[in-house]
C-alpha positions as CSV (number, residue, x, y, z in Angstrom):
1,M,-3.0,46.0,12.7
2,D,-1.5,48.0,15.5
3,Y,0.2,46.8,18.6
4,S,-2.7,47.7,20.9
5,Y,-5.0,45.3,19.0
6,Y,-2.5,42.5,19.4
7,S,-2.2,43.2,23.1
8,K,-6.0,43.1,23.5
9,L,-6.1,39.9,21.5
10,E,-3.4,38.2,23.6
11,N,-5.0,39.3,26.9
12,D,-8.6,38.3,25.8
13,R,-9.8,41.9,26.2
14,L,-11.6,42.2,22.8
15,D,-15.3,43.0,22.8
16,S,-15.8,40.8,19.7
17,K,-14.1,37.8,18.0
18,P,-11.3,38.6,15.6
19,T,-12.5,38.5,12.0
20,R,-11.5,35.7,9.7
21,E,-9.3,38.2,7.8
22,T,-7.5,39.1,11.0
23,V,-6.8,35.4,11.8
24,D,-5.6,34.9,8.2
25,K,-3.2,37.8,8.6
26,I,-1.9,36.5,11.9
27,S,-1.5,32.9,10.4
28,V,0.6,34.4,7.5
29,A,2.7,36.4,9.9
30,L,3.4,33.4,12.1
31,E,4.0,31.2,9.0
32,C,1.4,28.7,10.1
33,D,0.7,25.5,8.2
34,D,-2.9,24.6,7.4
35,E,-3.4,22.7,10.7
36,E,-2.1,25.6,12.8
37,K,-4.2,28.0,10.9
38,N,-7.3,25.9,11.5
39,E,-6.5,25.8,15.2
40,L,-6.2,29.6,15.3
41,L,-9.6,29.9,13.4
42,L,-11.3,27.6,15.9
43,S,-9.7,29.3,18.9
44,A,-11.1,32.6,17.5
45,G,-14.6,31.1,17.2
46,R,-14.4,30.9,13.5
47,T,-14.8,27.9,11.1
48,T,-12.1,26.4,9.1
49,D,-11.6,26.9,5.4
50,Q,-12.8,23.4,4.7
51,F,-16.0,23.9,6.7
52,E,-16.7,27.1,4.9
53,Q,-16.4,25.3,1.5
54,V,-18.7,22.5,2.7
55,A,-21.3,25.1,3.9
56,K,-21.2,26.9,0.6
57,V,-21.7,23.7,-1.4
58,V,-24.5,22.5,0.9
59,S,-26.3,25.8,0.9
60,E,-26.4,25.7,-2.9
61,D,-27.8,22.1,-3.1
62,P,-31.1,21.5,-1.2
63,E,-30.7,17.7,-1.5
64,K,-27.3,17.7,0.0
65,S,-28.4,20.3,2.6
66,G,-31.0,17.9,4.1
67,S,-28.6,15.0,4.1
68,F,-25.8,17.0,5.8
69,N,-28.2,18.4,8.4
70,R,-29.4,14.9,9.3
71,L,-25.8,13.6,9.4
72,F,-24.6,16.4,11.7
73,K,-27.6,16.0,13.9
74,A,-27.2,12.2,14.1
75,T,-23.5,12.4,15.1
76,F,-23.7,15.4,17.4
77,D,-23.7,13.4,20.7
78,L,-21.1,10.8,19.7
79,R,-17.9,10.5,21.6
80,P,-14.8,11.5,19.5
81,D,-13.7,7.9,19.0
82,Q,-17.2,6.9,17.7
83,L,-17.2,9.9,15.4
84,E,-13.7,9.0,14.1
85,E,-14.9,5.5,13.2
86,I,-17.8,6.9,11.2
87,V,-15.4,9.3,9.4
88,K,-13.1,6.5,8.5
89,D,-16.0,4.5,7.1
90,V,-17.2,7.4,5.0
91,E,-13.7,8.1,3.7
92,E,-13.4,4.4,2.7
93,E,-16.7,4.6,0.9
94,V,-15.5,7.7,-1.0
95,R,-12.3,6.0,-2.0
96,K,-14.3,3.1,-3.4
97,L,-16.6,5.4,-5.3
98,K,-13.7,7.3,-6.8
99,A,-11.9,4.1,-7.8
100,K,-15.0,3.1,-9.8
101,E,-15.0,6.3,-11.8
């Protein structure tokens, strides 16, 4: 990537969002950890690696697809603290299920 591209990116003068590959290259150059990389991806209007993985799995399983769609729709208007409580509950249920295996 050349200097002029970086300049346009820094000054918000791009006609389109940076590609996922571009953000990956930038995160490597800046030695970002996973959280920082995710912040860059979200700032660029892209999804995180984890969300991409979930979307792939869901798209391949119609049963999960319907459930995930309902879950996202049901939680869309929640406040962040309400959503966090639901996430904690789900994580606890997953831990219990894994402990039984």
